[in-house]
N, C-alpha and C positions, 0 to 999 in steps of 0.2 A: 328666795335666796338673798341674803344680805351681803352684797359685794363690798361693804365698807370694811369688813374684816379681812386681814391679810390672808389668813388660812382659807377663807372662802374664795378669795381670788386665786390663790394657788390651786385649790381644788378645781375651780372653774377651768383655768388654763390647762391643767393636767388633763382634764377630761376632753377638752377641745383637741389637744395634741393626740390623745389616744384615738379620738374619733377620726381626725384627719389621717392618722396612719392606717386606718382601716379602709381608706379610700385610695383611688389612683389619682387624686387631684394634687396639683402643686399647692404649696402653701398659699400662694396668692389667690388661686382659684377657690380654695377652700374658704378663705377669709371673705372673698367677694360673695360666694354663695351663702355664707352664714352671717353677713353683715358684721364681720370682725375687723378691727384695725390690724393691718398686716404688721405695723411697727411693734405691736404688742405681742405678736405671735412668734416673732423670731427669737 
């Protein structure tokens, strides 16, 4: 996946949010578990 493209970034984060919503984790815990920057997730 080429994350240089804005639509790729939007798709990536949309998928991460969808994945997070299917868990019982907080946003912070999900980001830590998946090595994602919390400031990008909000």
